[in-house]
C-alpha positions as CSV (number, residue, x, y, z in Angstrom):
1,M,33.6,10.7,63.3
2,S,33.0,7.7,66.0
3,E,34.3,4.3,65.5
4,P,31.7,1.5,64.2
5,T,30.2,-0.4,67.3
6,G,33.2,-2.9,68.5
7,A,35.7,-1.6,66.5
8,A,38.1,-0.5,69.3
9,R,37.9,-3.9,70.7
10,R,39.6,-5.4,67.6
11,R,42.8,-3.2,67.5
12,G,45.5,-1.8,69.3
13,P,47.3,-3.1,72.6
14,F,45.5,-5.6,74.9
15,K,43.0,-3.9,77.3
16,V,41.5,-4.9,80.6
17,G,38.1,-6.6,79.6
18,D,39.7,-7.6,76.0
19,Q,39.2,-11.5,75.3
20,V,42.5,-13.2,74.4
21,Q,42.7,-16.4,72.6
22,L,46.2,-18.4,73.6
23,T,47.6,-20.8,71.4
24,D,49.6,-23.9,72.7
25,P,52.4,-25.4,71.1
26,K,50.1,-28.2,70.0
27,G,47.6,-25.5,68.3
28,R,44.9,-25.9,71.0
29,H,43.1,-22.6,71.9
30,Y,42.2,-21.3,75.5
31,T,39.8,-18.1,75.6
32,F,39.8,-15.9,78.6
33,T,39.0,-12.2,79.8
34,L,41.8,-10.0,80.9
35,E,41.3,-8.6,84.3
36,A,44.2,-7.0,86.5
37,G,45.8,-8.8,89.0
38,K,44.4,-12.3,88.0
39,N,46.3,-15.2,86.9
40,F,45.8,-17.7,83.8
41,H,46.3,-21.0,85.0
42,T,46.8,-24.0,82.8
43,H,48.2,-27.6,83.4
44,K,51.6,-26.3,82.2
45,G,51.7,-23.5,84.9
46,S,50.4,-19.9,85.1
47,F,51.4,-16.4,84.1
48,P,49.7,-13.0,85.1
49,H,47.1,-11.3,83.3
50,D,49.2,-8.0,83.9
51,E,51.9,-9.5,81.5
52,L,49.3,-9.1,78.5
53,I,47.8,-5.9,79.5
54,G,49.4,-3.0,77.5
55,A,51.0,-5.5,75.3
56,P,50.6,-5.8,71.2
57,E,48.4,-8.2,69.9
58,G,50.4,-11.2,68.6
59,S,52.9,-11.3,71.9
60,V,54.2,-14.5,73.2
61,V,53.7,-15.0,77.0
62,R,55.3,-18.0,79.1
63,T,53.8,-19.7,81.9
64,T,55.7,-20.9,85.1
65,G,56.3,-24.2,83.4
66,N,58.2,-22.4,80.5
67,V,55.7,-23.1,78.0
68,A,55.3,-20.5,75.5
69,Y,51.6,-19.3,74.3
70,L,50.9,-17.0,71.3
71,A,48.3,-14.4,72.4
72,L,46.2,-12.8,70.0
73,R,42.1,-11.4,70.1
74,P,39.9,-14.1,69.0
75,L,38.4,-13.8,65.4
76,L,34.6,-13.7,65.4
77,P,34.7,-17.4,63.8
78,D,36.9,-18.4,66.8
79,Y,34.5,-16.7,69.3
80,V,31.2,-18.1,67.9
81,L,32.7,-21.7,68.2
82,S,33.8,-21.3,72.0
83,M,30.6,-19.0,73.3
84,P,28.1,-20.5,75.5
85,R,25.5,-22.4,73.5
86,G,21.6,-22.5,74.2
87,A,20.8,-23.5,70.5
88,A,23.4,-24.9,67.9
89,V,25.5,-22.3,66.2
90,V,25.5,-21.4,62.4
91,Y,28.9,-22.4,61.7
92,P,31.3,-19.7,60.3
93,K,31.7,-21.4,57.0
94,D,27.7,-21.2,56.5
95,A,27.7,-17.6,58.0
96,G,30.3,-16.5,55.3
97,Q,28.2,-18.1,52.8
98,I,25.1,-16.1,54.0
99,L,27.0,-12.9,54.2
100,A,28.0,-13.5,50.6
101,F,25.3,-15.0,48.6
102,A,22.7,-13.1,50.3
103,D,24.1,-10.0,49.9
104,I,24.5,-8.5,53.0
105,F,25.4,-5.0,52.9
106,P,26.5,-2.0,55.0
107,G,23.1,-0.2,55.9
108,A,21.0,-3.1,54.8
109,R,17.5,-3.8,56.7
110,V,17.7,-7.4,57.6
111,V,14.9,-9.8,59.3
112,E,16.4,-12.9,61.0
113,A,14.3,-15.8,62.6
114,G,15.8,-18.3,64.8
115,V,18.4,-16.7,66.8
116,G,19.8,-19.5,68.4
117,S,22.8,-18.6,70.3
118,G,23.6,-15.5,68.7
119,S,26.3,-16.6,65.8
120,L,24.7,-15.5,63.0
121,S,23.5,-12.2,64.3
122,S,27.1,-11.2,65.5
123,F,28.0,-11.9,61.8
124,L,24.9,-10.0,60.5
125,L,25.8,-6.9,62.6
126,R,29.1,-6.6,61.8
127,A,28.3,-6.6,58.1
128,I,25.3,-4.2,58.2
129,G,27.1,-1.6,60.6
130,D,25.6,0.9,62.9
131,H,23.2,2.5,60.0
132,G,21.5,-0.5,59.1
133,M,18.8,-2.7,61.0
134,L,18.7,-6.3,62.1
135,H,15.4,-7.5,63.6
136,S,16.0,-11.0,65.3
137,Y,13.0,-13.2,66.3
138,E,13.4,-16.0,68.7
139,R,10.6,-18.1,70.0
140,R,12.5,-19.3,73.1
141,E,13.1,-16.9,75.9
142,D,15.9,-19.1,77.2
143,F,17.8,-18.9,73.9
144,A,17.2,-15.2,73.4
145,E,19.0,-14.2,76.6
146,I,22.1,-16.3,75.8
147,A,22.4,-14.7,72.4
148,Q,21.9,-11.2,73.5
149,A,24.6,-11.9,76.0
150,N,27.0,-13.6,73.5
151,V,26.2,-10.8,70.8
152,E,26.8,-7.8,73.5
153,R,29.7,-9.5,74.9
154,Y,31.4,-10.0,71.3
155,F,30.9,-6.0,70.7
156,G,31.5,-4.6,74.3
157,G,27.6,-3.8,74.6
158,P,24.3,-3.4,73.2
159,H,24.6,-3.0,69.3
160,P,22.6,-0.1,67.9
161,A,21.1,-1.7,65.0
162,W,19.8,-4.6,66.6
163,Q,16.4,-5.4,67.7
164,L,15.6,-8.7,69.3
165,T,11.7,-10.0,69.6
166,V,10.6,-13.1,71.5
167,G,8.2,-14.6,69.6
168,D,7.0,-16.5,66.4
169,L,8.2,-14.3,63.2
170,Q,4.7,-15.3,61.4
171,D,2.7,-13.9,64.1
172,N,4.9,-10.9,65.2
173,L,6.3,-9.5,62.0
174,S,5.9,-6.2,61.3
175,D,8.9,-5.0,59.4
176,T,8.3,-3.3,56.0
177,D,10.6,-2.6,53.2
178,V,13.0,-5.3,54.4
179,D,16.2,-6.0,52.1
180,R,16.8,-9.5,53.3
181,V,15.3,-12.3,55.2
182,I,17.3,-15.0,57.0
183,L,15.3,-18.1,58.4
184,D,17.2,-20.4,60.5
185,M,14.4,-22.5,61.7
186,L,12.4,-26.1,61.4
187,A,9.8,-25.1,59.2
188,P,10.7,-21.8,57.0
189,W,7.7,-22.7,54.6
190,E,5.4,-21.5,57.2
191,C,7.0,-18.1,57.3
192,L,6.9,-17.5,53.4
193,E,3.5,-15.4,53.3
194,A,4.8,-13.3,55.9
195,V,8.2,-12.6,54.6
196,S,7.1,-11.9,51.0
197,K,5.0,-9.0,52.3
198,A,7.9,-7.6,54.3
199,L,10.5,-7.9,51.5
200,V,11.0,-5.1,48.8
201,P,11.3,-6.2,45.2
202,G,14.7,-7.8,44.5
203,G,15.3,-8.6,48.1
204,I,16.6,-11.9,49.0
205,L,15.2,-14.7,51.2
206,C,18.0,-17.1,52.7
207,C,16.8,-20.2,54.4
208,Y,19.1,-22.6,56.3
209,V,17.8,-26.0,57.1
210,A,19.5,-29.2,58.1
211,T,18.0,-32.2,56.5
212,T,16.9,-33.6,52.8
213,T,13.1,-33.5,53.5
214,Q,13.5,-29.9,54.8
215,L,15.3,-28.7,51.9
216,A,12.8,-30.4,49.4
217,R,10.0,-29.0,50.9
218,T,11.4,-25.5,51.4
219,V,12.5,-25.3,47.7
220,E,8.9,-26.5,46.7
221,S,7.1,-24.1,49.0
222,I,8.8,-21.2,47.5
223,R,8.2,-22.0,43.8
224,E,4.5,-22.5,44.7
225,I,4.2,-19.4,46.6
226,G,4.7,-17.5,43.1
227,C,6.4,-14.5,44.0
228,F,9.8,-15.3,44.2
229,A,12.5,-16.3,41.1
230,E,13.9,-19.9,41.1
231,P,15.5,-20.8,44.4
232,Q,19.0,-21.9,44.4
233,P,20.0,-24.5,47.1
234,W,23.5,-25.8,47.8
235,E,26.0,-26.7,50.6
236,S,29.4,-26.3,51.4
237,M,32.1,-28.1,52.9
238,I,36.0,-27.2,54.1
239,R,38.7,-29.2,53.7
240,N,42.1,-28.5,55.2
241,W,45.2,-29.3,53.8
242,H,48.5,-30.5,56.1
243,V,51.5,-28.9,54.4
244,E,55.2,-29.8,55.7
245,G,57.9,-30.0,53.5
246,L,57.1,-32.3,50.7
247,A,54.1,-33.7,52.7
248,V,51.4,-32.1,51.1
249,R,48.2,-33.7,51.4
250,P,44.2,-33.3,52.6
251,D,43.9,-33.8,56.4
252,H,42.0,-36.7,57.3
253,R,39.2,-34.7,59.1
254,M,36.8,-32.0,57.3
255,I,34.0,-29.8,58.3
256,G,31.4,-31.7,56.2
257,H,27.5,-31.4,56.3
258,T,26.2,-28.5,58.8
259,G,23.3,-27.5,56.9
260,F,21.9,-26.6,53.3
261,L,21.3,-23.1,52.2
262,V,18.6,-21.8,49.7
263,T,18.2,-18.4,48.6
264,A,15.6,-16.8,46.4
265,R,14.9,-13.3,44.9
266,R,11.4,-11.4,45.2
267,L,9.9,-10.6,42.3
268,A,7.7,-7.0,42.0
269,D,3.8,-7.5,42.9
270,G,1.7,-8.8,40.2
271,V,4.6,-10.6,38.2
272,E,4.6,-14.1,37.5
273,P,8.1,-16.0,37.5
274,P,9.2,-17.0,34.0
275,M,8.3,-20.8,33.3
276,R,11.0,-22.8,34.2
277,R,12.7,-24.9,31.3
278,R,14.0,-28.1,33.0
279,R,13.5,-32.2,32.6
280,P,12.9,-33.3,36.1
281,A,14.4,-36.9,36.8
282,K,11.6,-39.6,35.9
283,G,9.3,-40.1,39.0
284,A,10.4,-36.7,40.5
285,Y,6.8,-35.9,40.6
286,G,4.1,-38.5,40.9
287,E,0.8,-38.7,39.3
288,D,-0.8,-38.0,42.9
289,Y,1.9,-35.2,43.9
290,E,-0.1,-32.3,44.9
291,G,2.5,-30.0,46.3
292,P,4.7,-29.7,49.3
293,N,1.9,-28.0,51.3
294,K,-0.9,-30.3,50.9
295,G,-2.1,-33.4,53.2
């Protein structure tokens, strides 16, 4: 049985072509690709790549300046934050939320719109595996080229489950029986009619938006289209902690707002969503409110 795509690059001794992440004594990271006969240079000296080729992961190398560096393969969260960018990347904290709450499973058929630099595509491909399907749509050809290069660099070549189309999703979507749809774009509400036809009953729509106005329009549009259960919006934040003996406190910096996520389940055809029982704040819907897509 052959290994899943990219698995061989994640284990065993370092090989030529592997990416290596060095960590210096201050915790700073440096990422490079191993090449026979080359040297890695820093302001603290250099060392030959050959010292790492064949060495086990987790080795320590010393530069000519006698500075020690820990050598490990970069994790996918490390990789996406350091890879070349066309558009902004989906942060690992949000990618993790998408994988969990959009319930991305091995073999899933997934449609993604808004590829950006390929960050989320890499996470999705690793989750669905070689026997799933990820069809990504990107409007800008230059972004698509950067994303393709980043994804193939991570997996060591083309991924068998990935198809990348340059163009608008609402104009080009031909996929059917899709399990999950991920929309990372400025106006996801423009694609709701198209994706609702592609999603299977019980399938999940997940939207990633940046601002509160986008969030409000996305949620109200999902409610208005009438073929989804009640949408669930949220955001996540990460706060690291400093632990040094008795000095235990939160770090002064954190990864705060990066984007809002919204998920909703596709209903069976012809089914109306159950009446929502909630009490909106007074004035939430004024007398002249006509819905998110009016005016």
